[in-house]
Structures are given as C-alpha cells and as structure tokens.
C-alpha positions, -999 to 999 in steps of 0.1 A, spaced: -155 -276 -371 -171 -304 -352 -206 -309 -367 -220 -318 -333 -209 -287 -316 -227 -264 -340 -263 -250 -335 -291 -270 -349 -300 -260 -385 -334 -246 -394 -361 -271 -391 -370 -283 -426 -380 -315 -444 -356 -329 -469 -385 -341 -490 -409 -312 -491 -391 -281 -478 -419 -276 -453 -410 -267 -417 -409 -295 -392 -414 -292 -355 -383 -293 -332 -401 -306 -301 -387 -339 -290 -366 -340 -258 -345 -369 -247 -374 -384 -229 -395 -384 -261 -367 -402 -280 -362 -427 -252 -400 -434 -249 -403 -438 -287 -373 -462 -291 -381 -482 -260 -416 -487 -274 -403 -495 -309 -378 -519 -294 -405 -540 -277 -424 -565 -297 -433 -602 -301 -410 -603 -331 -380 -594 -309 -390 -619 -282 -394 -646 -309 -359 -639 -324 -345 -641 -289 -359 -676 -287 -337 -686 -317 -305 -682 -296 -312 -713 -275 -305 -742 -274 -280 -732 -301 -260 -713 -275 -255 -718 -238 -271 -693 -215 -239 -674 -208 -230 -670 -245 -266 -661 -254 -268 -633 -228 -234 -621 -238 -245 -618 -274 -277 -601 -264 -261 -575 -242 -231 -567 -265 -252 -568 -297 -279 -546 -282 -254 -519 -270 -236 -519 -303 -267 -520 -325 -285 -493 -305 -253 -472 -306 -255 -472 -344 -291 -461 -342 -282 -433 -318 -253 -421 -340 -276 -419 -370 -302 -402 -348 -276 -375 -339 -267 -370 -376 -304 -367 -385 -310 -342 -357 -280 -321 -365 -288 -320 -403 -325 -318 -401 -326 -344 -429 -350 -374 -430 -336 -409 -436 -342 -405 -473 -325 -372 -472 -293 -387 -456 -293 -414 -483 -297 -388 -511 -269 -366 -495 -244 -395 -494 -251 -414 -525 -264 -387 -548 -299 -377 -559 -303 -402 -587 -284 -432 -574 -302 -428 -540 -334 -439 -556 -323 -475 -555 -316 -477 -517 -346 -455 -509 -368 -479 -530 -353 -509 -512 -361 -491 -479 -398 -487 -489 -399 -525 -498 -383 -535 -465 -407 -512 -445 -437 -528 -462 -422 -562 -453 -418 -552 -416 -453 -537 -414 -466 -570 -429 -448 -590 -403 -461 -568 -375 -496 -573 -388 -491 -610 -391 -479 -613 -355 -509 -592 -343 -532 -613 -364 -519 -646 -349 -519 -632 -314 -555 -620 -318 -565 -655 -331 -548 -671 -302 -566 -649 -277 -599 -655 -294 -594 -693 -292 -583 -691 -256 -611 -668 -244 -641 -676 -266 -632 -709 -283 -636 -692 -317 -612 -691 -346 -614 -656 -361 -596 -666 -393 -571 -644 -411 -591 -617 -426 -610 -602 -396 -581 -597 -372 -559 -583 -401 -586 -558 -411 -591 -549 -374 -555 -539 -368 -550 -525 -403 -579 -501 -400 -565 -488 -366 -532 -482 -384 -549 -464 -412 -566 -441 -386 -533 -434 -369 -517 -425 -402 -543 -398 -407 -531 -380 -375 -499 -363 -364 -467 -383 -358 -455 -358 -333 -487 -359 -313 -487 -397 -313 -452 -399 -299 -456 -371 -273 -491 -378 -260 -497 -415 -266 -464 -433 -267 -446 -413 -239 -476 -409 -215 -497 -440 -220 -479 -466 -240 -446 -467 -222 -459 -474 -187 -483 -502 -200 -456 -520 -220 -431 -518 -191 -457 -534 -168 -464 -562 -192 -427 -570 -196 -422 -570 -158 -452 -593 -153 -440 -618 -180 -404 -618 -167 -415 -625 -132 -440 -652 -142 -415 -672 -163 -386 -664 -139 -406 -680 -110 -408 -713 -130 -370 -717 -125 -359 -729 -91 -324 -722 -78 -309 -756 -88 -324 -754 -123 -311 -719 -127 -275 -730 -118 -276 -759 -142 -291 -737 -169 -263 -711 -164 -236 -737 -169 -253 -756 -198 -235 -754 -231 -252 -749 -265 -256 -775 -291 -230 -758 -314 -253 -749 -342 -246 -712 -337 -215 -694 -324 -212 -661 -306 -204 -640 -337 -234 -655 -355 -256 -647 -325 -243 -612 -326 -254 -609 -362 -289 -620 -352 -291 -596 -323 -277 -566 -343 -301 -574 -371 -330 -560 -352 -317 -525 -344 -300 -524 -378 -335 -529 -394 -345 -495 -378 -315 -476 -392 -334 -464 -423 -361 -449 -400 -344 -433 -371 -336 -399 -388 -373 -395 -397 -380 -390 -360 -347 -376 -347 -349 -346 -370 -377 -334 -347 -353 -333 -317 -344 -301 -298 -308 -312 -294 -286 -338 -310 -272 -348 -276 -308 -356 -264 -315 -375 -296 -284 -397 -292 -288 -403 -255 -325 -410 -256 -324 -433 -286 -294 -453 -273 -308 -457 -238 -344 -466 -248 -335 -491 -275 -307 -508 -256 -329 -515 -226 -358 -527 -247 -337 -549 -270 -318 -566 -241 -351 -571 -222 -370 -586 -251 -342 -609 -263 -335 -621 -228 -372 -627 -222 -373 -648 -254 -344 -669 -241 -362 -673 -208 -396 -682 -222 -382 -708 -246 -360 -723 -219 -389 -728 -196 -414 -740 -222 -392 -760 -246 -378 -752 -281 -409 -764 -300 -434 -742 -283 -451 -714 -303 -442 -680 -287 -478 -667 -285 -490 -699 -269 -461 -698 -245 -469 -663 -233 -506 -673 -229 -495 -701 -205 -483 -675 -179 -506 -664 -152 -521 -631 -165 -505 -638 -198 -536 -629 -217 -536 -594 -204 -498 -590 -209 -500 -604 -244 -529 -580 -252 -508 -550 -240 -478 -561 -262 -501 -565 -292 -514 -530 -286 -477 -518 -284 -471 -535 -318 -493 -507 -333 -466 -481 -330 -441 -505 -346 -463 -509 -376 -471 -472 -376 -434 -464 -375 -427 -486 -405 -455 -472 -426 -449 -435 -416 -412 -438 -426 -422 -457 -457 -444 -429 -467 -416 -403 -460 -392 -424 -482 -419 -429 -509 -427 -392 -509 -391 -384 -517 -394 -406 -548 -428 -394 -559 -437 -361 -543 -469 -359 -562 -485 -382 -536 -488 -367 -502 -474 -384 -470 -509 -395 -460 -517 -409 -495 -484 -428 -494 -492 -441 -459 -526 -453 -471 -512 -471 -501 -485 -489 -481 -509 -498 -453 -534 -514 -477 -506 -533 -494 -493 -546 -460 -528 -557 -450 -532 -576 -482 -498 -594 -477 -505 -601 -441 -536 -621 -450 -515 -647 -469 -480 -646 -454 -467 -671 -428 -441 -663 -402 -415 -690 -408 -393 -669 -430 -385 -643 -403 -348 -651 -397 -337 -652 -433 -357 -619 -439 -338 -602 -410 -304 -613 -422 -311 -604 -458 -321 -569 -447 -289 -566 -427 -268 -575 -458 -282 -544 -475 -285 -519 -447 -254 -526 -426 -231 -515 -455 -255 -487 -465 -254 -471 -432 -218 -481 -424 -209 -459 -454 -233 -431 -443 -216 -430 -409 -182 -430 -424 -191 -401 -447 -212 -380 -423 -205 -392 -388 -173 -373 -384 -178 -342 -405 -204 -317 -418 -221 -321 -452 -210 -296 -478 -241 -281 -495 -227 -286 -530 -221 -322 -524 -257 -328 -514 -268 -317 -549 -248 -341 -569 -266 -368 -590 -243 -397 -582 -215 -402 -557 -194 -430 -572 -172 -438 -542 -200 -444 -517 -220 -464 -542 -190 -487 -548 -184 -490 -511 -220 -500 -505 -218 -527 -533 -185 -540 -519 -201 -542 -484 -230 -563 -496 -206 -587 -514 -184 -588 -482 -215 -596 -460 -226 -625 -481 -190 -638 -487 -184 -639 -450 -217 -657 -444 -208 -683 -470 -171 -689 -465 -163 -676 -429 -196 -678 -409 -176 -683 -377 -167 -646 -377 -201 -633 -384 -210 -608 -411 -224 -577 -396 -194 -564 -376 -167 -570 -402 -189 -554 -429 -197 -525 -407 -160 -518 -400 -151 -522 -436 -177 -498 -450 -173 -472 -422 -135 -471 -427 -137 -469 -465 -165 -443 -462 -144 -421 -439 -113 -424 -461 -133 -416 -492 -148 -385 -475 -113 -373 -464 -99 -379 -499 -128 -360 -515 -124 -331 -491 -87 -328 -499 -93 -330 -536 -118 -301 -535 -97 -278 -514 -83 -248 -532 -46 -251 -540 
C-alpha cells in the first residue's frame, strides 16, 4: 500500500503520547516555511557566492539548490504528517530507540547553535540600528537580553497559535514588503549597461557550481531535523508537502539572490547589516527582518525542546525551551559570526546522510509498528556513518563534485535497499 494514499493516523505526539492538533492547512505550512526561510543569515550566505562565481553560475546554483533542498524538506514534512511523528520520533523509528539518542542529542546541539547565531545576528543588527539612529553603542548584553526575553515569552505560549495567528496573518505580509523594498532599492543601483556586464562576468574560480550547490543546500538541510515537528500538525500530507516546498523555495531563492545583489552593489568587503542600512528605507526594512528572525529562533528552540523532551521526558517542553533559550543567550553574548560557513557545512555532513537514510527507509513505504520499537537498527546506523565519511572524503579529495548531492544519493539508495531487504527477510515463508 502506498503510505501517502492512506488516511492520516490519529494525532499523537511521539514523545508524550498526548494528542496534537491537526489544524495546519497548506497556507499555514507555506507561511511558516516562507517566514523561516527568510533571514539575515540566508542573505549573508548568499553573499558568499560572489565573486567566487559569475552571476549566471551563482543564480543557477541558487535556483537549483533551493528547489532540491526545499524538496527534501517537503518530503520529510509529508512523512511527518502521514506518521504523526515528531522529528525525534522519525529518528527513533529509523535508527532504533537507543541508538537514536546520539543523532537526537546532536540535533539539540545544532539547534542551540542555530538559535545562538540568530540571536547574534539580531544583536548585531540592533547595535547597528542604535549607532545609526542614536549614535549609541548598546554593547552585547542589552540587545541579547532584549531579544532573548522576547523568545522566552513566545516559548511560554502555543506554537500552533503563533503560526496561525501571528506568522500567517501578520509576519508574512511584513517580511514580503521588506524583501520587495530592499530588492527594488538595490536593483535600482544597477543601470542597464552594468547589469549586462555583471551578467557576463565570470567568477574568480575559488568555488565551482557543485560547491555552491552544497552551500545553498546547506540552509534547507539545516531545517530537516525540525520540519516534522510542525508538519505533524497538518490536516493533509499533500498540503504539508506543497506548502513547505513552495514557501521555502521562494524564500530561499529570494534571500540568496538578494545577498548576491547586495554584495555586488556594495562590494565584497562590506558588512551585510551595514549594507542593508545604506538603502533608502533600509532601517525600517532591516527592523522588519530582525523581527522576522524571532520565529527562526523560536523554531530552533521549540524543536530543540521537543527533541530534548524525547531524551529526558521528566522536563516539560516549556522547561526544555527555557533551559535552551538561556544557554543560547549566554553563548550569543560571546560568539562572533565569522565561523558561519564552516558551521553550516559541518551540520550538512551530519544531517544530509541522517535524513538521506530516513528518506530511503520511510519515503517509499509505511513503518511497521514492531520495527519502531527496536533498540538498534544496525543497517541504518552503518549507512549514516558511511554517509558522514563519504561527505568529508569528497570534500577533501574530490571537492569539484560537491559533497551533499553524492552523499544524499548514496544514503538514500542504501537506505531504500536495506528497507527492502529487511522487509523481505521478515516476510513469512
């Protein structure tokens, strides 16, 4: 039976057994993932593509990588909606209850890292706005505490209410307006002749198209361990797939392309926050994007609390959220931003093979109930380890081919083959 043609299972949480609400339509999924796909971090990573690549190659990598990366997100969203499992629940089902503790713990660590980076970018943006408008340096502590306390308040509320009433109805229109304004302002700085020359200009050769694809795919891949936490609230798996794919694809392409445009206009040595403030009305647009970063940080910490709760159920989701938020705030007061690109690629080396294996095991079939209760699934665990080795080996010895796509294909294929072999071995003679 095709798992995606069956009715949705009863709404339940893989961590607690408590009922969950099946209320998200495709528009809710689209609004959430468009909003999560927008951020200063994404714009900054887009700026890394030039002048390493020419404009044509950079935009090709942005479009292809965004469609593929968001497609992976959407596929996992469909599995999460069909199964009713959280992201931690999917990892437990594929890798076994005991072995899954390792990738789930790594997920908590990376979510704290992402939340910290979001707080850092909001901190630096707030400092830049304060210096621009008031001529005052607010320092590190005050802006970090300001945004961190807002996050703590949001974590005390309902995630479903936040998505449906704030993100969909208020946040989405404001962030779209800010992106439109910034795109027009920087686009007007290029005349027709300059645009033609820019379109034909070659890169400096320090990055090829496959390496650029790795960098573009790294951003949606970083959300793979979160997507099921939200998709399980969907009313239909088709709506979860379509809304997630459409929303994140548009946001990722737009933000990466805006980063390429901004750095092309202002020069490669310009700080991104300072560059955005140079635009007419940039102060307001930057402020709106900073506010939109709140849901990114919230998303990281909410999913971190869901994963943490699966490891230590004695702490409630709200208690886990508070602990992780305070930890992220403390780290954000001392952490610089210059390690972003290695951080992204290191995460990809772990989560590309992790979810390549999950897609191979669950993307084409239903999950047998008995299999979900096993302590360790040796085949998926070995495939994941092989995928991590493959990712780093390619980066070291064959960087011209990239690492993400070959590793994804390898782990997906081996995951699907192992699932078929296991199903055949367990069939009655």
